[in-house]
C-alpha positions in Angstrom: -266.2 23.5 13.1 -268.6 21.9 10.6 -268.7 18.2 10.0 -267.4 16.8 6.7 -269.6 17.2 3.6 -271.3 14.0 2.6 -271.7 12.9 -1.0 -274.1 10.0 -1.9 -273.0 6.9 -3.6 -275.1 7.8 -6.6 -273.0 10.8 -7.2 -269.8 8.8 -6.8 -271.1 6.4 -9.4 -271.4 9.3 -11.8 -268.0 10.6 -10.8 -266.2 7.4 -11.6 -268.1 6.7 -14.7 -267.8 10.0 -16.5 -264.9 10.7 -18.9 -262.1 13.0 -17.8 -262.2 16.3 -19.8 -259.6 18.9 -20.5 -261.9 21.8 -19.7 -260.9 22.3 -16.0 -257.4 23.2 -17.0 -258.6 26.4 -18.7 -261.0 27.1 -15.8 -258.2 26.8 -13.2 -255.9 29.0 -15.2 -258.6 31.6 -15.8 -259.3 31.7 -12.1 -255.6 32.0 -11.2 -255.3 34.9 -13.6 -258.5 36.6 -12.5 -260.3 35.8 -15.8 -263.3 34.0 -14.3 -265.7 34.5 -11.4 -265.9 32.1 -8.5 -269.5 31.2 -9.4 -268.7 30.4 -13.0 -265.7 28.2 -11.8 -267.9 26.3 -9.4 -270.4 25.6 -12.2 -267.6 24.5 -14.6 -266.0 22.2 -12.0 -269.1 20.6 -10.4 -271.4 20.8 -13.4 -269.6 17.8 -15.0 -268.7 15.3 -12.4 -266.0 13.7 -14.6 -264.2 17.1 -14.2 -264.4 16.9 -10.4 -262.9 13.4 -10.6 -259.9 14.8 -12.4 -259.0 16.9 -9.4 -258.7 13.8 -7.1 -254.9 13.7 -7.0 -251.9 15.5 -5.4 -251.4 19.1 -6.5 -248.1 20.5 -5.3 -246.0 23.7 -6.0 -242.4 22.8 -6.9 -239.2 24.9 -7.1 -239.9 27.0 -4.1 -236.4 28.3 -3.9 -233.7 29.4 -6.2 -231.6 26.3 -6.8 -227.8 26.4 -6.8 -225.6 23.9 -8.4 -225.1 24.6 -12.1 -222.0 26.6 -13.1 -222.5 30.3 -13.7 -223.1 31.2 -17.3 -219.7 32.9 -17.9 -217.8 29.9 -16.6 -220.0 27.6 -18.6 -219.4 29.6 -21.8 -215.7 29.4 -21.2 -215.9 25.6 -20.8 -217.8 25.3 -24.0 -215.0 27.0 -26.0 -212.6 24.3 -25.1 -211.8 21.7 -27.8 -213.5 18.3 -27.3 -214.3 15.2 -29.4 -217.4 14.7 -27.2 -218.8 18.2 -26.9 -221.4 19.0 -24.2 -225.0 18.8 -25.3 -226.4 22.3 -25.2 -229.4 24.3 -26.3 -229.1 28.0 -27.1 -232.1 30.0 -26.1 -233.3 33.5 -27.1 -230.8 35.9 -28.6 -227.2 36.7 -28.0 -223.7 35.1 -28.2 -223.4 31.3 -28.4 -220.0 29.8 -27.8 -218.6 27.2 -30.3 -216.8 24.1 -29.3 -214.0 23.0 -31.7 -214.9 19.4 -32.7 -212.5 18.8 -35.6 -209.5 20.6 -37.1 -206.4 20.1 -39.2 -203.5 22.3 -40.2 -202.1 22.3 -43.7 -199.2 24.6 -44.0 -200.4 28.0 -42.7 -204.1 27.2 -43.1 -206.4 25.9 -40.3 -209.5 23.9 -41.3 -211.8 23.7 -38.3 -215.4 22.9 -37.3 -217.3 24.1 -34.2 -220.5 22.8 -32.7 -222.6 25.8 -31.6 -226.1 24.4 -30.9 -227.1 20.8 -30.4 -230.3 21.4 -32.4 -231.4 23.5 -35.4 -231.3 27.3 -35.1 -233.1 30.2 -36.8 -230.1 32.5 -37.4 -232.2 34.9 -39.5 -229.3 37.3 -38.9 -225.9 36.4 -37.5 -222.4 37.8 -36.6 -219.3 35.6 -36.3 -216.9 36.7 -33.6 -213.3 35.4 -33.3 -211.8 36.1 -29.9 -214.8 38.5 -29.3 -214.1 40.5 -32.5 -216.8 40.6 -35.1 -216.2 39.6 -38.7 -217.7 41.7 -41.5 -218.7 39.1 -44.1 -219.2 39.2 -47.8 -220.9 36.2 -49.6 -223.3 33.5 -48.5 -222.3 31.3 -45.6 -225.2 28.9 -46.2 -224.0 28.0 -49.8 -222.2 24.8 -49.1 -221.3 24.3 -52.8 -219.8 27.7 -53.1 -217.1 29.8 -51.5 -219.1 30.6 -48.4 -218.7 34.0 -46.6 -215.4 35.9 -46.6 -214.2 38.3 -44.0 -213.5 41.8 -45.4 -212.8 43.9 -42.3 -209.5 44.8 -40.6 -207.2 41.8 -40.0 -209.8 39.3 -41.1 -209.9 40.6 -44.7 -207.7 39.6 -47.7 -208.7 35.9 -47.5 -207.7 35.3 -43.9 -211.3 34.2 -42.9 -213.8 32.1 -44.9 -216.7 30.3 -43.2 -219.9 28.3 -43.6 -222.9 27.9 -41.3 -225.1 24.8 -41.0 -228.4 25.8 -39.3 -229.4 22.1 -38.7 -230.9 21.5 -42.1 -227.6 20.7 -43.8 -227.0 17.2 -45.2 -223.3 17.5 -46.1 -220.1 19.2 -45.2 -219.1 22.3 -47.3 -217.4 21.2 -50.5 -214.4 23.6 -49.9 -213.8 22.0 -46.5 -213.6 18.5 -48.0 -211.4 19.4 -50.9 -209.2 22.0 -49.1 -208.5 19.8 -46.1 -207.3 17.0 -48.4 -209.9 14.6 -47.2 -209.6 15.3 -43.4 -213.2 16.5 -43.5 -215.6 14.1 -45.2 -218.8 14.9 -47.1 -220.6 12.9 -44.4 -219.3 15.2 -41.6 -222.6 17.1 -41.8 -223.6 17.2 -38.1 -227.2 16.9 -39.3 -229.8 18.4 -36.9 -227.1 20.5 -35.2 -226.0 24.1 -35.7 -222.3 24.1 -36.9 -219.8 26.5 -38.2 -216.9 25.5 -40.5 -214.0 27.8 -41.3 -210.9 28.1 -43.3 -208.5 30.4 -41.5 -205.2 31.7 -42.9 -202.6 32.7 -40.3 -201.2 35.5 -42.5 -197.9 37.3 -42.2 -195.9 37.1 -38.9 -196.2 40.8 -38.3 -200.0 40.6 -37.8 -200.5 37.0 -36.9 -200.4 37.6 -33.1 -203.0 40.4 -33.4 -205.2 38.4 -35.8 -205.1 35.1 -33.9 -204.2 35.8 -30.2 -205.4 32.3 -29.3 -205.1 29.0 -31.2 -207.6 27.8 -32.2 -209.6 31.0 -32.1 -212.4 31.3 -29.6 -215.6 31.4 -31.6 -218.9 33.1 -30.6 -221.9 33.5 -32.9 -224.4 36.2 -32.3 -228.0 35.6 -33.5 -231.5 34.3 -32.8 -231.4 30.7 -31.8 -233.6 27.7 -31.1 -237.0 27.4 -32.7 -239.6 27.4 -29.9 -243.2 26.1 -30.1 -245.9 28.4 -28.9 -249.1 26.6 -27.9 -251.1 29.8 -28.1 -251.0 29.8 -31.9 -249.1 26.5 -32.7 -246.2 28.4 -34.3 -242.5 27.5 -34.3 -240.3 30.6 -34.1 -237.2 31.9 -32.3 -238.3 33.4 -29.0 -236.9 34.9 -25.8 -240.2 34.4 -23.9 -239.2 32.9 -20.6 -242.4 30.7 -20.2 -242.2 29.3 -23.7 -238.5 28.4 -23.3 -239.3 26.8 -19.9 -241.9 24.7 -21.7 -239.5 23.8 -24.5 -236.9 22.3 -22.1 -239.1 19.5 -20.7 -240.7 18.8 -24.1 -237.4 18.6 -26.1 -234.7 17.7 -23.6 -232.4 14.8 -24.3 -232.9 13.3 -20.8 -236.6 12.6 -20.4 -238.9 14.4 -23.0 -242.4 15.2 -21.7 -245.4 14.3 -24.0 -248.1 17.0 -24.2 -250.3 14.6 -22.1 -248.2 15.1 -19.1 -248.1 18.9 -19.3 -250.6 21.6 -18.3 -250.2 23.5 -21.5 -252.8 26.2 -20.6 -250.6 27.2 -17.6 -247.7 27.7 -19.9 -249.8 29.7 -22.3 -250.9 31.9 -19.4 -247.3 32.3 -18.2 -246.3 33.2 -21.8 -248.8 36.0 -21.8 -247.4 37.2 -18.5 -243.8 37.1 -19.9 -244.8 39.1 -22.9 -246.3 41.9 -20.9 -244.7 45.3 -21.4 -243.1 46.6 -18.2 -242.2 50.4 -18.0 -238.6 51.3 -17.6 -237.2 54.2 -15.7 -237.0 57.3 -17.9 -239.4 55.9 -20.5 -239.8 52.9 -22.8 -240.8 49.3 -21.9 -239.3 45.9 -21.9 -240.9 42.4 -21.7 -241.6 41.3 -18.2 -239.6 38.0 -18.4 -237.0 37.1 -21.0 -234.7 34.2 -21.0 -231.5 34.2 -23.2 -228.5 31.9 -22.7 -227.0 28.5 -23.0 -228.5 25.5 -21.2 -226.0 22.6 -21.0 -227.6 19.2 -20.3 -225.8 17.1 -17.7 -225.9 13.4 -17.1 -227.2 12.1 -13.8 -229.2 15.2 -12.8 -232.9 15.6 -12.3 -234.6 17.4 -15.2 -236.4 19.9 -12.9 -233.0 20.8 -11.3 -231.5 21.5 -14.8 -234.2 23.8 -15.9 -234.3 25.8 -12.7 -232.2 28.6 -14.2 -235.0 29.1 -16.8 -237.5 29.3 -14.0 -235.3 31.8 -12.1 -235.4 34.1 -15.1 -239.1 34.7 -14.4 -239.2 33.8 -10.7 -241.8 31.2 -11.8 -242.5 27.9 -10.1 -243.4 24.5 -11.4 -246.6 22.7 -10.2 -247.8 19.2 -10.5 -251.5 18.6 -10.6 -252.6 15.0 -10.8 -249.3 14.0 -12.4 -249.2 16.8 -14.9 -246.5 19.5 -15.0 -247.5 23.1 -15.1 -246.1 26.5 -14.3 -247.1 29.5 -12.1 -245.7 32.8 -13.3 -244.5 35.6 -11.0 -247.4 38.0 -11.0 -250.0 39.3 -8.6 -253.2 37.2 -8.7 -256.6 37.7 -7.1 -258.1 35.2 -4.7 -260.1 32.5 -6.5 -261.7 31.2 -3.3 -262.4 32.4 0.2 -261.8 30.1 3.1 -264.2 30.8 5.9 -263.9 27.5 7.8 -262.2 24.2 7.8 -263.2 20.7 8.8 -262.4 18.9 12.1 -260.9 16.0 10.1 -257.3 17.1 11.0 -255.8 19.5 13.5 -255.0 22.9 12.2 -251.3 23.9 12.2 -250.3 27.5 12.1 -246.7 28.7 11.9 -245.9 32.4 12.4 -242.1 32.4 12.0 -239.9 30.5 9.6 -236.2 29.6 10.2 -234.0 32.7 10.2 -231.7 31.3 7.6 -234.5 31.4 5.0 -235.5 35.0 5.6 -233.6 37.8 3.8 -233.7 41.6 4.2 -232.0 42.3 0.9 -231.1 40.6 -2.4 -228.5 41.2 -5.1 -228.8 39.6 -8.5 -226.0 38.7 -10.9 -226.9 38.6 -14.5 -225.2 38.1 -17.9 -224.1 41.4 -19.3 -223.9 41.6 -23.1 -221.9 44.8 -22.9 -219.2 42.9 -21.0 -218.9 40.0 -23.4 -221.6 38.0 -21.6 -219.7 37.9 -18.3 -221.6 37.9 -15.1 -222.3 41.4 -13.7 -224.0 42.4 -10.4 -227.1 44.5 -10.4 -227.7 47.0 -7.7 -228.9 45.5 -4.4 -232.6 45.5 -3.5 -233.2 46.3 0.1 -236.6 45.4 1.6 -237.8 48.6 3.3 -237.7 48.2 7.1 -236.7 44.5 6.9 -233.4 44.8 8.8 -235.0 46.8 11.6 -237.8 44.2 11.8 -235.1 41.5 12.1 -233.4 43.2 15.0 -230.8 45.0 12.9 -229.5 41.8 11.3 -228.9 42.2 7.6 -229.2 39.0 5.6 -228.4 39.2 1.9 -229.5 36.7 -0.7 -227.1 36.3 -3.7 -229.2 35.5 -6.7 -227.6 34.1 -9.9 -229.7 34.7 -13.0 -227.9 32.9 -15.8 -230.6 33.6 -18.4 -231.2 37.3 -17.6 -229.4 39.8 -19.8 -230.9 43.0 -18.6 -230.1 44.5 -15.2 -233.7 46.0 -15.0 -235.2 42.5 -15.1 -232.6 41.3 -12.6 -233.5 44.1 -10.2 -237.2 43.2 -10.4 -236.5 39.5 -9.8 -234.3 40.3 -6.8 -237.2 42.1 -5.2 -239.6 39.2 -5.9 -237.3 36.6 -4.3 -236.5 38.8 -1.3 -240.1 39.7 -0.6 -241.2 36.0 -1.0 -238.7 34.9 1.6 -240.4 37.2 4.1 -243.8 35.6 3.6 -243.5 33.5 6.8 -247.1 32.6 7.9 -248.2 29.1 6.9 -251.4 27.3 7.6 -252.1 23.5 7.2 -255.7 22.4 7.4 -258.4 20.3 5.8 -260.9 22.2 3.6 -264.5 21.5 2.5 -265.3 20.3 -1.0 -266.2 23.9 -2.1 -262.5 24.5 -2.2 -262.1 22.0 -5.0 -261.4 24.9 -7.3 -258.0 25.3 -5.6 -254.8 23.8 -7.0 -251.2 24.4 -6.2 -250.3 28.0 -7.0 -253.9 29.2 -6.6 -254.4 32.2 -4.3 -257.1 31.9 -1.6 -258.4 34.5 0.9 -258.5 33.3 4.5 -261.4 34.9 6.3 -262.1 32.9 9.5 -263.7 34.1 12.7 -262.0 34.6 16.1 -259.8 33.4 17.6 -258.0 33.1 14.2 -258.8 36.6 12.8 -255.1 37.7 13.1 -254.3 35.1 10.4 -256.7 36.4 7.8 -255.3 37.5 4.5 -254.1 36.2 1.2 -252.4 32.8 0.9 -250.9 30.7 -1.9 -251.6 27.0 -2.1 -248.4 25.1 -1.8 -250.0 21.6 -1.7 -253.5 20.3 -1.8 -254.6 16.6 -2.2 -258.3 15.9 -2.5 -259.2 12.5 -1.2 -262.4 10.5 -0.7 -263.2 8.4 2.4 -266.1 6.0 3.1 -268.6 7.4 5.6 -271.3 4.6 5.6 -273.0 2.3 3.1 -274.7 5.2 1.3 -272.2 8.1 1.3 -268.5 9.0 1.4 -266.6 12.1 2.7 -264.6 14.4 0.6 -261.3 15.6 2.2 -259.0 18.4 1.0 -255.9 18.5 3.1 -253.8 21.5 2.1 -250.8 23.7 2.9 -251.0 27.5 2.5 -248.3 30.2 2.7 -249.1 33.9 3.0 -248.6 36.0 -0.1 -249.1 39.6 -1.1 -249.5 41.7 -4.3 -246.7 43.9 -3.0 -244.2 41.1 -3.9 -244.8 41.8 -7.6 -245.4 45.5 -7.5 -242.7 47.5 -9.2 -242.4 51.3 -9.6 -239.6 51.8 -12.1 -239.2 55.5 -11.4 -238.6 55.0 -7.7 -237.2 51.4 -7.5 -235.1 50.9 -10.6 -231.5 51.9 -10.0 -229.1 53.1 -12.7 -226.4 50.8 -14.1 -223.7 52.3 -16.3 -223.0 50.3 -19.4 -219.5 49.1 -20.3 -217.8 49.6 -23.7 -216.4 46.3 -25.0 -213.2 46.8 -27.0 -211.8 43.3 -27.7 -209.4 44.5 -30.4 -206.1 43.9 -28.5 -203.0 42.3 -29.8 -202.8 39.7 -27.0 -204.5 38.6 -23.9 -204.7 41.5 -21.5 -201.8 41.4 -19.0 -202.1 41.9 -15.2 -201.6 45.5 -14.0 -200.1 47.1 -10.9 -197.4 44.4 -10.4 -195.4 45.2 -7.3 -193.0 43.4 -4.9 -192.3 44.1 -1.2 -190.5 42.6 1.7 -190.3 43.3 5.4 -193.0 43.2 7.9 -196.0 43.2 5.6 -194.7 40.2 3.6 -193.4 38.2 6.6 -195.1 35.1 7.8 -195.6 35.4 11.6 -197.0 32.3 13.3 -199.4 32.3 16.3 -196.4 31.5 18.6 -194.4 34.5 17.2 -192.1 32.7 14.9 -191.2 34.9 12.0 -190.3 33.7 8.5 -189.1 36.5 6.2 -190.7 36.4 2.7 -191.1 38.5 -0.5 -194.6 39.3 -1.6 -195.6 39.8 -5.2 -199.1 41.2 -5.9 -201.0 42.4 -9.0 -204.5 43.4 -10.2 -206.5 41.0 -12.3 -206.3 41.4 -16.1 -209.2 43.0 -17.9 -209.7 39.9 -20.2 -212.5 37.6 -19.2 -210.9 34.5 -20.6 -207.9 34.5 -18.2 -207.6 31.0 -16.5 -204.5 31.6 -14.4 -201.4 33.7 -13.8 -197.7 32.7 -14.1 -195.2 34.2 -11.7 -191.4 34.1 -12.0 -188.8 35.3 -9.5 -185.2 36.5 -10.1 -183.0 36.7 -7.0 -179.4 38.0 -6.6 -176.7 35.5 -6.0 -173.2 35.8 -4.5 -170.4 35.6 -7.1 -166.6 35.8 -6.6 -164.9 38.8 -8.1 -161.3 38.7 -7.3 -160.8 38.2 -3.6 -164.3 39.4 -2.8 -167.9 38.1 -3.2 -170.5 40.4 -4.7 -174.2 40.2 -5.3 -175.1 40.0 -9.0 -178.3 39.4 -11.0 -178.4 36.0 -12.8 -179.2 35.7 -16.4 -182.4 33.7 -16.0 -185.7 33.5 -14.2 -186.6 30.7 -11.9 -189.3 28.1 -12.6 -192.8 29.4 -13.0 -195.4 29.5 -10.1 -199.1 29.2 -10.9 -201.8 31.3 -9.3 -205.4 30.5 -10.3 -208.1 33.1 -10.9 -210.2 31.4 -8.2 -207.4 31.4 -5.5 -208.9 34.6 -4.2 -212.2 36.5 -4.5 -210.3 39.8 -4.3 -209.5 42.1 -7.2 -205.8 41.8 -6.2 -203.9 38.5 -6.2 -200.8 37.6 -4.2 -197.8 35.2 -4.4 -195.2 34.7 -1.6 -191.5 33.7 -2.0 -190.5 31.8 1.2 -187.0 31.3 2.6 -185.5 34.4 1.1 -181.9 35.5 1.6 -181.9 38.7 3.6 -180.0 41.6 2.0 -180.3 40.0 -1.5 -182.2 41.8 -4.3 -185.4 40.3 -5.8 -187.6 41.1 -8.8 -190.7 39.4 -10.2 -192.7 39.2 -13.4 -196.3 38.1 -14.0 -198.4 37.3 -17.0 -201.9 36.2 -17.8 -202.6 32.8 -19.3 -205.9 32.2 -21.2 -207.5 29.2 -22.9 -205.4 29.5 -26.0 -202.6 32.0 -25.2 -200.8 34.2 -22.8 -200.1 37.9 -22.3 -196.8 39.8 -22.3 -194.8 39.6 -19.0 -195.1 42.6 -16.6 -192.0 43.1 -14.5 -191.9 44.7 -11.0 -189.3 47.0 -9.6 -186.3 45.6 -7.6 -186.4 45.3 -3.8 -184.0 44.0 -1.2 -185.3 41.2 1.0 -185.7 42.3 4.6 -187.2 41.0 7.8 -189.9 42.7 9.9 -188.7 45.6 11.9 -188.9 45.2 15.7 -187.6 47.0 18.8 -184.5 45.4 20.4 -183.5 46.5 23.9 -180.0 48.1 24.2 -177.1 46.2 25.9 -174.7 47.9 28.3 -171.0 48.4 28.9 -170.4 47.4 32.5 -166.7 48.4 32.7 -163.9 49.9 30.5 -160.4 49.8 32.0 -157.2 51.1 30.3 -154.0 49.1 30.3 -150.7 49.3 28.5 -151.6 49.9 24.8 -155.0 48.3 25.4 -158.5 48.7 26.9 -160.4 45.9 28.6 -164.2 46.0 28.5 -167.0 44.0 30.2 -170.1 43.9 28.0 -173.6 42.6 28.9 -176.2 41.6 26.4 -179.7 43.1 26.8 -182.5 41.3 28.5 -184.2 40.6 25.2 -184.9 37.1 23.9 -184.6 38.3 20.3 -181.0 39.6 20.8 -178.4 37.3 19.3 -175.3 39.5 18.8 -173.6 42.7 20.1 -171.7 45.2 18.0 -169.0 47.2 19.7 -168.1 50.6 18.2 -165.1 52.8 19.2 -163.9 56.3 18.4 -161.2 58.8 19.4 -163.9 61.4 19.9 -167.1 61.3 22.0 -169.3 61.2 18.9 -171.0 57.9 18.0 -171.5 59.1 14.4 -167.7 59.2 14.0 -167.3 55.7 15.5 -166.5 52.4 13.7 -167.6 48.8 14.5 -164.5 47.1 16.0 -166.1 43.8 17.0 -169.3 41.7 16.5 -169.8 39.3 19.5 -172.4 36.5 19.5 -174.3 36.7 22.8 -177.8 35.6 23.9 -180.0 37.4 26.4 -178.3 38.7 29.6 -174.9 37.1 28.6 -171.8 38.9 30.0 -168.8 39.0 27.6 -165.2 40.2 28.1 -163.7 42.1 25.1 -160.3 43.7 24.6 -159.2 46.4 22.1 -155.4 46.1 21.8 -152.7 47.7 19.7 -153.3 51.2 21.1 -150.6 53.7 21.9 -149.9 55.0 25.4 -152.1 57.7 26.9 -154.8 57.2 24.3 -158.4 57.9 25.3 -161.0 55.7 23.6 -164.8 56.1 23.6 -167.1 53.1 23.3 -170.8 52.3 22.4 -172.6 49.0 22.3 -175.8 47.8 20.5 -177.6 44.5 20.0 -179.0 42.9 16.8 -181.6 40.1 16.3 -181.3 37.3 13.8 -182.9 39.5 11.0 -180.4 42.3 11.5 -182.7 44.6 13.4 -180.5 46.8 15.7 -181.2 48.3 19.2 -180.3 51.8 20.2 -176.7 52.5 21.2 -175.9 52.0 24.8 -174.6 54.8 27.0 -171.0 55.9 26.2 -168.1 54.5 28.1 -164.4 55.6 27.9 -161.0 54.6 29.1 -157.4 55.8 28.6 -154.4 53.6 28.1 -151.5 53.7 30.5 -147.8 54.4 29.9 
């Protein structure tokens, strides 16, 4: 290997004295995107020594993996619709539904005056749709006229004065006049929520006949559809609503409430480059195009969490990674890039480390992405799985699936492409750590380099992405210093980002959202069973009879839990007898959470049941502000698991005067607890009747007498055993005896 490159102290004097310029940022980006030649880059970097000095600092690629931790978008949206005096700080990005948090309300008679916080910053809302409980309001009037009557609903149940609303896009300085006067001073003129996007409404409950249909939850769940936060675009210095994933990722660090970044600490050219990538038109299967990387959704800012962790969902929407270069934050978009430098040798300043295989837990053969589906009221939906061709066979037949949560992706086609990128990236296992010569100063984190080294390392040649590089200077002697570039590389390939829509995109059938229901959707398929399938059988064989209630989840997305009630028959005296009757009331409610099971069907068990008694159940859905109708099951009779009991035997039957003496032996069965003796005047067990029930454990012998018989009467006998749950054995062999005279 060659010795370290020497730079004279005269050059170092120039390096440290020259001012730092912004030019290399554009040069590096151009290289990474294939926009400049290697020779031109070297001239730009080394032609001005102050530029080279700028590169003397750590350059590292961040966010190498999809980060878990934040709640999924649909759960987060549900949380935001809950009332709260201190609502969560949120930014609404892109286009789509934004949930409103009730922040103030008062009821006067049959009118609700209410205000919702929608966005914690100003919004564009060039067009909008108000939705109450996921049902759109057709408006008439101007919702931005705070001195006037606002907008009035004119469609279906929202018409005839039942809905009136106003919208503050962040530029409002007062509360709507009608809210102040109508609420009798509850809302003040100063309740403007300046700088925030807010909706105020006057809602009339209406007649009782339609009130349940009009307002299935109280207060209503509000969503507003529109275009949201105004995003700065460094490419043209404009401020417009945008779904561009890179621009939104730039907006978050610059305008977050936790630790805003000044432009000085950002590599703006990298974000501009990534914005161009995000805007690229990608063909879709069957024709048409869509932007390469969009981001649409709700970002809730949390206390006590690192900024980079909180914006990870935005990065995931474009499979992009953050970089830090000399203390500045930049971004690398997910797109194939040519090599900007060829590595043909490394120094002997540090030992070369080459790793062929990564830990198996980090390698995936397939990936499935969940995304936010607008056609399902912005619930999470699962895109078709992407399977890396030949990966499972390469891994010895082991299938490892990566579950990818894309909270800011609203198109399954984008989700499918991202699933491929993340799965393919995980399989890039080769890594190289070495020290490079100063001609590699063009490399920064996220750059692509070609490795072209001689034997014995030729098997390692190929494309690599720089994960970390840290130029450093060291004193060699009184007249010169050495330049060192320790770096870490990971293999990469253009195949990661290649996408053939016609062969790789899979079809996803869209849903039809019909939220116009009178109440929250009830559970379906409510059933009740007993017996063996419902019983609790311990490892030691102990059996506890139970009743099982089961049902399918309700169709409504806002269900939080299910309530279950049981009615059981009780014994009641009627004359001289006791009979089983149904009581007039249900028992206390049991709660089953929606998260208690990942299955589509949910279960509840009634322990300590009375065998032979009838049971019925009813179940209903409970949402944020209401509940569905009850759904009642059929009736069943509680029973125990069926099991085979061995038959007992009649050892002896001897006739006497008007009587028959019998010797009975219980079966050799640990579960047998009683014997039933049946008798008949004919040798037909079907015509017999039970004449005695005798308690007896396993192998116990019991004497039994049937008396009160006439003389010369022949009697026929059979015996069977029962367990504690009433399960019966087969009848024993028949025995007979004749009374004497």
